[in-house]
MARSE-415765 format. One record per residue (C-alpha): x, y, z; residue in three letters. Coordinates in steps of 0.02 Angstrom, whole numbers, padded with zeros to 5 digits, always signed. Each point is the difference from the previous one (the first is absolute). Example, Ala and Ser with C-alpha at 12.3 -4.5 7.8 and 13.67 -1.06 7.14 Angstrom:
REM MARSE-415765
+00615-00225+00390ALA +00069+00172-00033SER 
This chain:
REM MARSE-415765
+00004+00002+00003MET +00141+00116+00045VAL +00082-00058-00151GLN -00141+00049-00115GLU -00015+00174+00080LEU +00169+00025-00023LEU -00014-00032-00179THR -00146+00121-00021ALA +00083+00124+00089GLY +00142-00018-00122ILE -00100-00001-00153ALA -00094+00160+00061ALA +00167+00091+00024ALA +00051-00050-00157VAL -00144+00054-00092GLY -00005+00164+00105VAL +00176+00034-00057ALA -00040-00036-00174ALA -00130+00101-00001TYR +00099+00145+00080ALA +00120-00021-00138GLY -00127+00003-00131VAL -00082+00159+00073ALA +00122+00095+00086ALA +00071+00152-00104ARG +00134+00133+00046VAL -00023+00172-00073VAL +00163+00114+00003ARG +00020+00176+00068GLN -00002+00091-00165TYR -00150-00108-00063GLU -00189-00007+00027ARG -00105-00148-00034GLY -00166-00022-00091LEU -00117-00166+00029VAL -00095-00053-00147PHE -00125-00134+00068ARG -00092-00102-00151PHE +00074+00158-00104GLY -00099+00135+00105ARG +00104+00133+00087LEU -00016-00016+00195ARG -00011+00150+00105GLU +00153+00070+00078GLY +00180+00003-00050VAL +00114-00123+00085ARG +00144+00086+00084GLY +00192-00045+00030PRO +00010-00164+00094GLY -00055-00181+00010PHE -00173-00022-00049THR -00123-00147-00048MET -00122-00041-00144ILE -00092-00132-00046LEU +00078-00128-00105PRO -00066-00056-00155PHE -00141+00160+00027VAL +00100+00161+00028ASP +00147+00061-00114ARG +00110+00131+00077LEU +00075+00125-00133HIS +00149+00119+00065LYS +00022+00171-00064VAL +00167+00092+00018ASN -00027+00178+00067MET +00191+00046-00024GLN +00031+00153-00115ILE +00044-00080-00170VAL +00121+00083-00126THR -00067-00013-00170LEU +00132+00047-00157PRO -00104+00089-00144VAL +00065-00053-00166PRO +00076+00144-00110ALA -00139+00072-00101GLN +00025+00110-00160GLU -00094+00155-00042GLY -00016+00161-00085ILE +00008+00159+00131THR -00093+00141-00034ARG +00111+00095-00100ASP +00038-00137-00117ASN +00154-00082+00082VAL +00005-00210+00003THR +00056-00038+00163VAL +00021-00181+00092ARG -00058+00014+00182VAL +00008-00131+00157ASP -00063+00000+00172ALA -00024-00079+00153VAL -00169-00038+00130VAL +00003-00034+00180TYR -00178-00048+00050PHE -00068-00116+00134LYS -00173-00098+00047VAL -00099+00086+00125VAL -00163-00105-00035ASP +00027-00176-00021PRO -00176-00058-00032ALA -00002+00129-00149ASN +00170-00048-00069ALA -00050-00178-00015ILE -00189+00019-00045ILE -00007+00159-00106GLU +00141-00045-00106VAL +00080-00156-00068GLU +00184+00059+00014ASP +00022+00167+00077TYR +00186-00003-00034ARG -00024-00012-00197PHE -00134+00124+00008ALA +00105+00131+00090VAL +00149-00044-00123SER -00128+00036-00144GLN -00087+00157+00054MET +00189+00060+00050ALA +00047-00014-00183GLN -00141+00084-00069THR +00000+00133+00122SER +00187+00044-00049LEU -00037+00004-00192ARG -00132+00127+00049SER +00102+00098+00098ILE +00133+00003-00146ILE -00124+00069-00123GLY -00069+00135+00121LYS +00180+00071+00059SER +00157+00098-00082ASP +00163-00065-00021LEU +00060+00137+00122ASP -00135-00073+00134ASP +00058-00180-00023LEU +00184+00048+00036LEU -00011+00143+00122SER -00176-00010+00088ASN -00014-00184+00053ARG -00069+00035+00166GLU -00171+00062-00091LYS -00006-00137-00124LEU +00025-00134+00141ASN -00148+00078+00097GLN -00108-00002-00153GLY +00062-00174-00042LEU -00046-00056+00175GLU -00178+00069+00003LEU -00040-00081-00170MET +00067-00183+00057ILE -00091+00035+00177ASP -00180+00031-00063SER -00059-00166-00064PRO +00120-00096+00118ALA -00091+00050+00166VAL -00158-00111-00067GLY +00144-00150-00001TRP +00050+00022+00163GLY +00165+00074-00040VAL +00072+00152+00049GLN +00152+00081-00096ILE +00122+00064+00108ASP +00124+00075-00126ARG +00045+00032-00186VAL +00162+00055-00063GLU +00048+00019-00184ILE +00178-00092-00005LYS +00083+00056-00173ASP -00054+00106-00150VAL +00094-00065-00168SER +00021+00140-00139LEU +00056-00037-00177PRO +00180+00036-00036GLU -00056+00134-00112THR -00089+00083+00141MET +00146-00013+00110LYS +00125+00089-00122ARG -00142+00135-00019SER -00015+00023+00182MET +00184+00000+00018ALA +00033+00136-00120ARG -00152+00105+00085GLN +00087-00013+00166ALA +00167+00046-00083GLU -00075+00159-00083ALA -00091+00050+00169ASP +00167-00011+00088ARG +00094+00099-00132GLU -00136+00128+00020ARG +00021+00022+00182ARG +00181+00001-00024ALA -00001+00138-00115ARG -00128+00103+00115VAL +00107-00026+00146ILE +00153+00051-00103ASN -00081+00165-00045ALA -00061+00024+00163ASP +00190+00006+00049ALA +00057+00100-00137GLU -00148+00126+00061LEU +00069-00002+00169GLN +00183+00017-00048ALA -00042+00146-00121SER -00087+00091+00158LYS +00150-00034+00112LYS +00123+00061-00148LEU -00092+00149-00015ALA +00003+00044+00181GLU +00187-00039+00005ALA +00027+00114-00147ALA -00099+00151+00077ALA +00125-00021+00160VAL +00157-00012-00101MET -00064+00146-00108SER +00016+00106+00170GLU +00186-00043+00004GLN +00096-00026-00154PRO +00146-00084+00091ALA -00116-00148+00043ALA -00004-00046-00175LEU +00190+00000-00014GLN -00002-00111+00162LEU -00121-00128-00069ARG +00092+00006-00168LEU +00172-00048+00099LEU -00106-00141+00097GLN -00054-00076-00168THR +00188+00000-00065VAL +00049-00085+00158VAL -00142-00128-00009ALA +00060-00031-00189VAL +00175-00007+00041ALA -00020-00127+00142ALA -00012-00133-00125GLU +00136-00070-00085LYS +00003+00049-00181ASN +00095+00110-00098SER -00131+00129-00074THR -00055+00142+00097LEU -00164+00091-00056VAL +00005+00180+00062LEU -00169+00085-00032PRO +00017+00165-00080PHE -00124+00143+00028PRO -00104+00053-00162VAL -00023+00175+00066GLU +00193+00032+00002LEU +00002-00057-00191LEU -00130+00128-00036ARG +00082+00139+00092PHE +00168-00030-00085LEU -00084-00015-00167GLU -00090+00184+00038ARG +00173+00068+00061ALA +00096-00042-00155ALA +00043+00129-00127PRO -00072-00012-00175PRO +00116-00065-00139ALA +00080+00140-00121PRO -00093+00009-00151GLY -00160-00064+00047ALA -00159+00092-00022THR -00092+00025+00153PRO -00180-00067-00004PRO -00134+00115-00042GLY -00155+00027-00084PRO +00027-00025-00191GLU -00056+00146-00121LEU -00087-00044-00142ALA +00091+00084-00142THR -00099+00048-00171ALA +00067-00052-00169PRO +00071+00152-00102PRO -00130+00071-00131PRO +00039-00027-00181ALA +00060+00134-00116PRO -00155+00084-00085GLU -00010+00009-00195LEU -00125+00142-00049ASN -00093-00003+00156GLY -00020-00184+00022THR +00114-00114+00123ALA +00102-00123-00090ASP +00034-00160+00097PRO +00166-00023-00092GLY +00070-00056-00173PRO -00136-00052-00109ALA -00010-00076-00176LEU -00084+00109-00126ASP -00156-00067-00080ALA +00037+00093-00158SER +00096-00087-00154ARG +00165+00052+00002GLU +00140-00103-00077THR +00195+00004+00024GLY +00123+00051-00139PRO -00062-00067-00160ALA +00130-00116-00085LEU +00002-00026-00192ASN -00142+00125-00011GLY -00136-00119+00064SER -00096+00010+00160PRO +00079-00093+00143ASP -00147-00125+00075THR -00013-00034+00178GLY -00108-00048+00139PRO -00173+00093+00001ALA -00074+00096+00156LEU -00180+00025+00029ASN -00063-00119-00137GLY +00060+00117-00139SER +00138-00070-00131PRO +00177+00084+00031ASP +00119-00006-00131PRO +00133+00026+00123GLY +00051+00015+00194PRO -00076+00155+00085SER +00096+00119+00098LEU -00034+00058+00177THR -00076+00154+00025ALA +00085+00056+00154SER +00105+00149-00018PRO +00192-00011+00011GLY +00134+00130+00068PRO -00006+00160-00102GLY -00156-00044-00105SER -00168+00089-00026THR -00164-00084+00017VAL -00155+00089-00092ASP -00173-00069+00007GLY +00000-00079-00165SER +00162-00078-00053ARG +00178-00004+00106GLY +00183+00018-00088ARG +00127-00085+00077VAL +00165+00043-00062PRO +00112-00132-00065GLY -00144-00108-00033ALA -00081-00051-00178VAL -00172+00026-00016THR -00140-00036-00133ARG -00170+00075-00018ASP -00138-00105+00051SER -00089+00035-00160GLY +00003-00107-00154ALA +00148-00110-00047PRO +00118+00073-00106GLY +00017+00166+00066THR +00177+00082-00002ASP +00094-00019+00155GLU +00071+00147+00098ALA +00164-00013+00096GLN +00000+00124+00158ALA +00151+00079+00022GLY 
């Protein structure tokens, strides 16, 4: 009898141990447990520690409550100012409602990943390139709001979203480098011009002080010579005042025979000699047909003036020394003349 009781007790203990082994569950500190009995969610969430379920009836589903780091694959898009960029980000989220995370969405990790990629592409299209490069805090906040809005119904809370890297095309990188170089050069020129302005003001003040004492300029000249001579060179540059050269130029006597500068006097040309009350500009060729001495009794032919045939060269009508000029025909001593009438007239020789 005792042996049978002992055997029954051992069997019951083994059965209880087996049941406990099957029904016992352990929930970790960072987890929460959901019990489904015949596929229906039971009220309450099992906390961390030891818990029991009905074997073959209940099913325990554990949900991780830790913050999950989800990298977002790089997304390529076009910014608002038509620049092609490639941006990748990272999302930090955690489950705040285990029941909704299991019931409302099939796979909350995949859902958050797809929502993050879509929101990232949307942010790229709404932003400028300068905002992506310099104003990332504002973009991170906007991206977090876009992902967190649908994730609230899934029992998921978006903790933080960060844009990791913005990849630009090589041509855009070179253009930005040239822009930065030009901006730095502009600032350098502005600084240099400002320095020149300040230096010119100081030099003007120094010149005003030195103008009161002429010896100060000589001392400054000697200091400059000493500074140049301090270097080990064989060339000495000695400044020479331009005012001294101008003084010597004014003090130098004029060269002999040189005409002193003065106003030019306009001289009129001398009047031409008058013939019978008319001005004669100079010796002119007579338009009448006068020929030279006849040879062999025949008239001498020559070039014609005023379109009329001239049998010989004409003589000038300008009077020579000792000759008289009348209003009709002039006689020149020692010249042979011929009447301008019909050919064959007698020749006369003036004595």
